[in-house]
C-alpha positions as semicolon CSV with decimal commas, in nm:
position;residue;x (nm);y (nm);z (nm)
1;M;-9,127;2,723;-14,928
2;L;-9,293;2,534;-14,643
3;S;-9,158;2,617;-14,299
4;A;-9,234;2,388;-14,007
5;A;-9,066;2,638;-13,776
6;R;-9,306;2,910;-13,890
7;I;-9,603;2,678;-13,833
8;L;-9,502;2,618;-13,471
9;Q;-9,418;2,985;-13,419
10;R;-9,764;3,086;-13,538
11;C;-9,927;2,833;-13,307
12;D;-9,730;3,001;-13,027
13;E;-9,855;3,343;-13,138
14;L;-10,216;3,225;-13,136
15;A;-10,170;3,076;-12,789
16;R;-10,092;3,423;-12,651
17;H;-10,455;3,522;-12,711
18;S;-10,602;3,368;-12,399
19;E;-10,828;3,467;-12,112
20;L;-10,619;3,242;-11,885
21;P;-10,297;3,405;-11,763
22;G;-10,009;3,166;-11,811
23;G;-10,229;2,917;-11,995
24;L;-10,465;2,891;-12,290
25;T;-10,841;2,936;-12,284
26;R;-11,011;3,093;-12,587
27;V;-11,386;3,058;-12,620
28;F;-11,624;3,142;-12,901
29;L;-11,704;3,510;-12,963
30;S;-11,471;3,637;-12,691
31;R;-11,218;3,920;-12,720
32;E;-10,950;3,653;-12,746
33;H;-11,137;3,487;-13,032
34;R;-11,148;3,819;-13,216
35;A;-10,774;3,873;-13,169
36;A;-10,690;3,522;-13,290
37;A;-10,923;3,553;-13,591
38;D;-10,769;3,887;-13,688
39;L;-10,422;3,733;-13,671
40;V;-10,531;3,441;-13,890
41;L;-10,700;3,670;-14,141
42;G;-10,376;3,865;-14,173
43;W;-10,179;3,547;-14,242
44;M;-10,436;3,441;-14,499
45;R;-10,396;3,769;-14,686
46;E;-10,016;3,738;-14,675
47;A;-10,059;3,395;-14,834
48;G;-10,248;3,544;-15,129
49;M;-10,603;3,478;-15,012
50;N;-10,905;3,699;-14,995
51;A;-11,003;3,675;-14,629
52;R;-11,303;3,770;-14,417
53;L;-11,484;3,694;-14,095
54;D;-11,823;3,541;-14,174
55;H;-12,143;3,595;-13,976
56;I;-12,097;3,295;-13,745
57;G;-11,740;3,397;-13,657
58;N;-11,540;3,172;-13,890
59;A;-11,217;3,311;-14,038
60;V;-11,243;3,227;-14,410
61;G;-10,970;3,265;-14,672
62;R;-11,009;3,187;-15,042
63;Y;-10,732;3,123;-15,295
64;E;-10,883;3,126;-15,642
65;G;-10,804;2,858;-15,896
66;E;-10,704;2,903;-16,258
67;R;-11,040;3,071;-16,311
68;A;-11,233;3,272;-16,055
69;G;-11,541;3,115;-15,906
70;Q;-11,441;2,750;-15,944
71;P;-11,556;2,492;-15,687
72;C;-11,325;2,467;-15,386
73;L;-11,137;2,214;-15,182
74;V;-11,185;2,320;-14,818
75;L;-10,903;2,288;-14,565
76;G;-10,902;2,396;-14,202
77;S;-10,977;2,329;-13,839
78;H;-11,088;2,534;-13,537
79;L;-10,957;2,835;-13,346
80;D;-11,145;2,797;-13,017
81;T;-11,007;2,588;-12,730
82;V;-11,114;2,396;-12,424
83;R;-11,026;2,545;-12,087
84;D;-10,658;2,522;-11,995
85;A;-10,584;2,384;-12,340
86;G;-10,286;2,287;-12,550
87;R;-10,173;2,507;-12,836
88;Y;-10,200;2,267;-13,131
89;D;-10,551;2,121;-13,108
90;G;-10,728;2,293;-13,398
91;M;-10,475;2,568;-13,454
92;L;-10,218;2,336;-13,615
93;G;-10,465;2,249;-13,891
94;V;-10,551;2,610;-13,968
95;V;-10,191;2,733;-13,968
96;T;-10,064;2,439;-14,175
97;A;-10,334;2,492;-14,436
98;I;-10,235;2,859;-14,464
99;E;-9,870;2,755;-14,498
100;C;-9,961;2,525;-14,789
101;V;-10,147;2,802;-14,971
102;A;-9,855;3,038;-14,911
103;A;-9,621;2,784;-15,073
104;L;-9,842;2,775;-15,383
105;H;-9,869;3,153;-15,392
106;E;-9,492;3,194;-15,360
107;R;-9,454;2,987;-15,678
108;G;-9,737;3,169;-15,853
109;K;-9,921;2,840;-15,886
110;R;-10,295;2,818;-15,934
111;L;-10,485;2,489;-15,934
112;A;-10,777;2,360;-16,138
113;F;-10,999;2,442;-15,839
114;A;-11,012;2,701;-15,563
115;L;-10,880;2,646;-15,212
116;E;-11,060;2,770;-14,903
117;V;-10,907;2,769;-14,558
118;I;-11,148;2,800;-14,266
119;G;-11,064;2,867;-13,902
120;F;-11,391;2,757;-13,743
121;G;-11,500;2,973;-13,453
122;D;-11,669;2,713;-13,234
123;E;-11,580;2,345;-13,242
124;E;-11,526;2,276;-12,873
125;G;-11,857;2,420;-12,750
126;V;-11,710;2,542;-12,421
127;R;-11,900;2,869;-12,389
128;F;-12,253;2,774;-12,497
129;G;-12,248;2,394;-12,477
130;T;-12,338;2,346;-12,844
131;T;-12,048;2,237;-13,060
132;M;-11,949;2,291;-13,424
133;L;-12,164;2,599;-13,478
134;G;-11,928;2,731;-13,747
135;S;-11,914;2,413;-13,952
136;Q;-12,286;2,349;-13,909
137;A;-12,359;2,693;-14,052
138;I;-12,136;2,623;-14,354
139;A;-12,312;2,289;-14,401
140;G;-12,658;2,445;-14,377
141;A;-12,732;2,233;-14,071
142;L;-12,753;2,499;-13,801
143;D;-13,091;2,513;-13,629
144;P;-13,178;2,884;-13,583
145;A;-13,319;2,798;-13,240
146;V;-12,965;2,719;-13,123
147;L;-12,884;3,091;-13,138
148;G;-13,098;3,130;-12,827
149;A;-12,860;2,917;-12,618
150;R;-12,699;3,110;-12,333
151;D;-12,363;3,102;-12,161
152;A;-12,308;3,097;-11,785
153;A;-12,352;3,476;-11,771
154;G;-12,688;3,456;-11,947
155;T;-12,567;3,596;-12,281
156;S;-12,731;3,431;-12,583
157;I;-12,538;3,330;-12,894
158;E;-12,749;3,579;-13,090
159;K;-12,647;3,867;-12,864
160;A;-12,284;3,754;-12,858
161;L;-12,279;3,756;-13,239
162;R;-12,417;4,111;-13,245
163;D;-12,166;4,224;-12,984
164;F;-11,895;4,071;-13,205
165;G;-12,009;4,290;-13,494
166;L;-12,184;4,008;-13,681
167;D;-12,542;3,970;-13,800
168;P;-12,716;3,653;-13,675
169;A;-12,997;3,707;-13,928
170;R;-12,743;3,638;-14,205
171;V;-12,608;3,311;-14,066
172;R;-12,837;3,113;-14,297
173;E;-12,663;3,276;-14,595
174;L;-12,343;3,088;-14,509
175;A;-12,477;2,749;-14,620
176;R;-12,277;2,613;-14,914
177;R;-12,415;2,422;-15,208
178;K;-12,278;2,073;-15,259
179;D;-12,170;2,163;-15,611
180;D;-11,945;2,439;-15,476
181;V;-11,743;2,216;-15,239
182;L;-11,526;1,939;-15,383
183;A;-11,423;1,790;-15,047
184;Y;-11,307;1,880;-14,696
185;A;-10,967;1,780;-14,557
186;E;-10,838;1,854;-14,208
187;L;-10,494;1,812;-14,054
188;H;-10,510;1,763;-13,678
189;I;-10,297;1,631;-13,395
190;E;-10,387;1,271;-13,319
191;Q;-10,493;1,334;-12,957
192;G;-10,397;0,974;-12,886
193;P;-10,089;0,751;-12,846
194;V;-10,108;0,518;-13,149
195;L;-9,874;0,700;-13,387
196;E;-9,614;0,758;-13,119
197;A;-9,628;0,392;-13,013
198;E;-9,564;0,286;-13,373
199;G;-9,297;0,547;-13,446
200;L;-9,496;0,719;-13,721
201;P;-9,525;1,096;-13,777
202;V;-9,866;1,091;-13,951
203;G;-10,167;0,868;-14,004
204;V;-10,476;0,860;-14,225
205;V;-10,812;0,871;-14,046
206;T;-11,078;0,615;-14,140
207;A;-11,378;0,763;-13,957
208;I;-11,477;1,003;-13,680
209;N;-11,664;0,838;-13,394
210;G;-12,020;0,947;-13,328
211;F;-12,122;1,111;-13,001
212;S;-12,425;1,184;-12,786
213;R;-12,428;1,464;-12,530
214;L;-12,691;1,476;-12,258
215;K;-12,776;1,721;-11,981
216;V;-12,919;1,579;-11,660
217;S;-13,103;1,790;-11,401
218;M;-13,156;1,642;-11,054
219;L;-13,392;1,819;-10,814
220;G;-13,396;1,705;-10,453
221;M;-13,438;1,907;-10,137
222;A;-13,184;2,146;-9,991
223;G;-13,155;2,132;-9,614
224;H;-12,933;2,194;-9,314
225;A;-12,626;1,971;-9,316
226;G;-12,644;1,925;-8,940
227;T;-13,013;1,873;-8,873
228;V;-13,154;1,649;-9,149
229;P;-13,106;1,276;-9,071
230;M;-12,935;1,072;-9,342
231;N;-13,237;0,850;-9,404
232;L;-13,462;1,151;-9,467
233;R;-13,236;1,333;-9,713
234;R;-13,307;1,394;-10,080
235;D;-12,949;1,480;-10,169
236;A;-12,926;1,564;-10,540
237;L;-12,546;1,557;-10,540
238;A;-12,525;1,212;-10,381
239;A;-12,769;1,085;-10,644
240;S;-12,564;1,249;-10,918
241;A;-12,245;1,091;-10,786
242;E;-12,407;0,750;-10,818
243;C;-12,509;0,841;-11,174
244;V;-12,150;0,936;-11,261
245;L;-12,032;0,591;-11,155
246;A;-12,315;0,431;-11,352
247;V;-12,202;0,610;-11,668
248;E;-11,847;0,489;-11,606
249;R;-11,971;0,131;-11,557
250;I;-12,175;0,140;-11,879
251;A;-11,881;0,276;-12,080
252;R;-11,649;0,007;-11,943
253;G;-11,889;-0,257;-12,068
254;D;-11,754;-0,242;-12,424
255;P;-11,397;-0,168;-12,536
256;E;-11,523;0,047;-12,825
257;L;-11,731;0,271;-12,598
258;V;-11,623;0,572;-12,391
259;G;-11,831;0,779;-12,151
260;T;-11,757;1,097;-11,959
261;V;-11,927;1,325;-11,709
262;G;-11,728;1,638;-11,781
263;R;-11,929;1,906;-11,605
264;I;-12,127;1,910;-11,279
265;E;-12,279;2,199;-11,086
266;A;-12,435;2,170;-10,742
267;K;-12,656;2,434;-10,577
268;P;-12,676;2,613;-10,346
269;G;-12,307;2,531;-10,314
270;A;-12,258;2,598;-9,943
271;I;-12,046;2,379;-9,717
272;N;-12,327;2,342;-9,462
273;V;-12,622;2,287;-9,699
274;I;-12,740;1,961;-9,853
275;P;-12,733;2,010;-10,233
276;G;-13,087;2,025;-10,364
277;D;-13,028;2,114;-10,730
278;V;-12,761;1,953;-10,949
279;Q;-12,694;1,954;-11,321
280;F;-12,437;1,742;-11,500
281;T;-12,349;1,638;-11,854
282;I;-12,296;1,296;-12,010
283;D;-12,079;1,243;-12,321
284;L;-12,097;0,899;-12,486
285;R;-11,893;0,806;-12,797
286;A;-11,847;0,498;-13,013
287;P;-11,736;0,399;-13,363
288;R;-12,075;0,234;-13,421
289;D;-12,399;0,428;-13,396
290;E;-12,599;0,129;-13,272
291;L;-12,355;0,076;-12,984
292;R;-12,377;0,442;-12,888
293;A;-12,759;0,435;-12,902
294;Q;-12,765;0,133;-12,670
295;A;-12,534;0,312;-12,426
296;V;-12,757;0,620;-12,424
297;Q;-13,060;0,402;-12,354
298;K;-12,879;0,230;-12,066
299;A;-12,761;0,561;-11,921
300;N;-13,112;0,707;-11,934
301;A;-13,252;0,401;-11,758
302;E;-12,982;0,395;-11,489
303;V;-13,013;0,767;-11,412
304;A;-13,393;0,743;-11,393
305;A;-13,374;0,441;-11,162
306;I;-13,123;0,606;-10,930
307;A;-13,333;0,922;-10,912
308;H;-13,651;0,723;-10,838
309;R;-13,486;0,519;-10,561
310;R;-13,347;0,836;-10,398
311;R;-13,675;1,032;-10,436
312;I;-13,517;1,285;-10,672
313;E;-13,693;1,454;-10,961
314;C;-13,496;1,395;-11,279
315;R;-13,496;1,547;-11,628
316;I;-13,270;1,430;-11,912
317;E;-13,221;1,643;-12,224
318;V;-13,034;1,560;-12,543
319;L;-12,794;1,847;-12,610
320;Q;-12,645;1,716;-12,933
321;E;-12,601;1,396;-13,131
322;L;-12,382;1,333;-13,433
323;G;-12,346;0,997;-13,599
324;V;-12,027;0,826;-13,710
325;A;-11,867;1,020;-13,998
326;P;-11,673;0,785;-14,229
327;C;-11,390;0,935;-14,431
328;A;-11,432;0,888;-14,807
329;P;-11,220;0,601;-14,946
330;W;-11,122;0,803;-15,254
331;L;-10,986;1,082;-15,036
332;M;-10,813;0,837;-14,803
333;Q;-10,635;0,683;-15,103
334;Q;-10,510;1,023;-15,217
335;L;-10,390;1,106;-14,864
336;E;-10,216;0,771;-14,844
337;R;-10,029;0,841;-15,167
338;A;-9,921;1,176;-15,021
339;V;-9,801;1,004;-14,702
340;A;-9,608;0,742;-14,899
341;A;-9,447;1,017;-15,107
342;Q;-9,283;1,143;-14,784
343;G;-9,126;0,799;-14,734
344;V;-9,358;0,725;-14,442
345;K;-9,541;0,399;-14,377
346;V;-9,915;0,440;-14,425
347;R;-10,118;0,381;-14,109
348;R;-10,496;0,398;-14,094
349;L;-10,669;0,475;-13,763
350;P;-11,004;0,605;-13,638
351;S;-11,066;0,932;-13,455
352;G;-11,220;0,903;-13,113
353;A;-11,252;1,282;-13,088
354;G;-11,514;1,486;-13,272
355;H;-11,417;1,723;-13,553
356;D;-11,584;1,977;-13,785
357;G;-11,588;1,719;-14,062
358;M;-11,882;1,557;-13,883
359;A;-12,094;1,857;-13,975
360;L;-11,942;1,916;-14,319
361;K;-12,016;1,554;-14,415
362;R;-12,362;1,683;-14,499
363;I;-12,232;1,870;-14,806
364;A;-11,901;1,704;-14,897
365;D;-11,685;1,396;-14,858
366;I;-11,428;1,436;-14,583
367;A;-11,071;1,329;-14,504
368;M;-10,838;1,374;-14,208
369;L;-10,464;1,352;-14,155
370;F;-10,337;1,296;-13,802
371;V;-10,000;1,425;-13,682
372;R;-9,824;1,253;-13,394
373;C;-9,837;1,430;-13,057
374;K;-9,610;1,363;-12,762
375;G;-9,753;1,108;-12,522
376;G;-10,086;1,120;-12,702
377;I;-10,168;1,418;-12,479
378;S;-10,436;1,668;-12,581
379;H;-10,675;1,913;-12,412
380;N;-10,386;1,981;-12,179
381;P;-10,107;2,244;-12,160
382;A;-9,857;1,958;-12,202
383;E;-9,975;1,907;-12,561
384;A;-9,664;1,899;-12,786
385;I;-9,546;1,807;-13,136
386;S;-9,200;1,814;-13,291
387;E;-9,091;2,049;-13,568
388;A;-9,002;1,743;-13,778
389;D;-9,353;1,600;-13,747
390;A;-9,510;1,938;-13,823
391;G;-9,298;1,942;-14,138
392;V;-9,405;1,593;-14,247
393;G;-9,767;1,689;-14,191
394;A;-9,732;2,008;-14,393
395;H;-9,553;1,840;-14,686
396;T;-9,811;1,560;-14,687
397;L;-10,100;1,806;-14,693
398;L;-9,940;2,009;-14,972
399;A;-9,876;1,695;-15,179
400;F;-10,240;1,595;-15,128
401;V;-10,360;1,938;-15,241
402;E;-10,135;1,960;-15,547
403;N;-10,232;1,614;-15,667
404;F;-10,598;1,630;-15,568
405;E;-10,841;1,487;-15,819
406;R;-11,210;1,441;-15,784
407;P;-11,329;1,109;-15,928
408;S;-11,526;1,140;-16,250
């Protein structure tokens, strides 16, 4: 029997595995990631699944169908977090999927297909700056060169995998064949205010907005804060500050576009030294790829112009780009029937946040179910959902699974 209380309790248990005392921060391939994955693997086994940690750090559970080896419907979300995070982003989807499998197992019910639940190890990209490594590996889209990326301490992904007890040479073996995956469905908190404003517990996602992530390096000249006249300075931080405002101005130019400078680092970082070396990131998102591409072009031009005018050397790198990922109409229709079966009005809405489905779109059609969150707050310790809404989400997902049919 589905238990919304157990779902929320397990999200609380996962939140205890954090490097941040009194808060929640859990990054890819950390000790906290290992503890959370072990907890999830245990719950998967209790729910009747065969469970394992794969070689990119995903927690994978499989519930066989009426016959072993049948193609699978994949459910899941991610187990890593942003810094100082909320406890439901990602984790709610993994725990709810496990709860649905447990309900089937309790009844001794097997389906005409297998179910796989995946707790992806790296969706947020906090530690290494490259997102969705787990889902990209499953989709066969992971560039082996990415394993050379390093965290702030200089540790590469390859070394971190080995330290975690995994074999980076076997990551390529994780790629699934299209014939083996029927579809991917993810339950996730909305991370926005629409459902709450309309008094609805759940909504059906139409598409996941595309994003571009850039890294900008600005090289000026460090100097004494008291002796270098203002007109002779090549202040890399001042130039970067102007760039931040330019990104904001570009993003405000279209209501469908959003832009963020989420990370900035200035060196040498002394109170009495003019910053000579600055790096910052740019994140641009839109529901239309052509709009996003135009914004990237404008941002590149603005940053280059600012750097030239201020006599700063500038380098812009593309860290990652993923196009808009539409949800499959046939899956949306089945989710909508499951929503209606709970007596809830069907509401369609897009996702402005990125999700693992963007990578899995390469091998399977995708669907998403949003669950209302209080105040639309996410990526924040104040993130909250009600037990009632968790229950509606769980019953909707289970109804979707039990009535799932792939079109002929």
